[in-house]
C-alpha positions in Angstrom: 0.0 0.0 0.1 1.2 3.4 -0.9 0.2 6.6 0.8 -2.1 8.8 -1.1 -0.5 12.1 -2.3 -2.4 14.9 -0.6 -4.6 17.2 -2.5 -2.6 20.3 -3.8 -4.7 22.7 -1.6 -4.1 20.7 1.6 -2.6 22.3 4.8 0.7 20.4 4.3 1.3 21.8 0.8 0.5 25.2 1.9 2.8 25.0 4.8 5.7 23.6 2.5 5.1 26.7 0.3 5.2 29.0 3.2 8.5 27.5 4.5 10.0 27.6 1.1 8.8 31.4 0.8 10.3 32.1 4.4 13.6 30.3 3.7 14.1 32.4 0.3 13.3 35.6 2.4 15.7 34.7 5.0 18.5 34.1 2.4 17.9 37.5 0.7 17.8 39.2 4.2 21.1 37.4 5.1 22.9 38.4 1.8 21.5 42.1 2.5 22.9 42.1 5.9 26.3 40.8 4.7 26.5 43.5 2.2 25.5 46.1 4.9 28.4 44.7 7.2 30.9 45.0 4.3 30.0 48.5 3.5 30.3 49.5 7.2 33.6 47.9 7.2 34.8 49.8 4.3 33.3 53.0 5.8 35.3 52.4 9.0 38.5 52.0 7.1 37.9 55.1 5.0 37.1 57.0 8.2 40.3 55.8 9.8 42.4 56.9 7.0 40.6 60.2 6.8 41.2 60.8 10.5 45.2 59.8 10.1 45.3 62.3 7.2 43.8 65.2 9.2 46.0 64.3 12.1 49.1 64.4 9.8 47.8 67.9 8.4 47.5 69.3 12.0 50.8 68.2 12.9 52.5 69.9 10.0 50.6 73.2 9.9 52.4 76.4 10.9 52.3 77.7 14.2 50.5 81.1 13.0 49.8 82.5 16.5 53.5 82.2 17.4 54.5 83.5 14.2 52.5 86.7 14.6 53.7 87.3 18.2 57.3 87.2 16.8 56.4 89.7 13.9 54.8 92.0 16.4 57.8 91.8 18.7 60.2 92.6 15.8 58.0 95.4 14.7 58.0 96.8 18.2 61.7 96.7 18.4 62.1 98.3 15.1 59.9 101.0 15.9 61.8 101.6 19.3 65.1 101.4 17.6 63.7 104.1 15.0 62.7 106.3 17.9 66.1 106.2 19.6 68.1 107.3 16.4 
């Protein structure tokens, strides 16, 4: 005796279709999440690189306030020297 095949509109067939649909949905969701994680890692790497570049630029910038103070002092000394002569 063989077991009769369930009719196409039975609950078992509907549940099997639903299970397959859920599996496909989870697979798509897993792929989308993997892509988001990859993009996040790339963004973190680019931000780290940018932060390093900004730090290098800050280290190499001219000390403008110090230069301004020195120029002011030299100007004051030259003006005082001109008044003494």
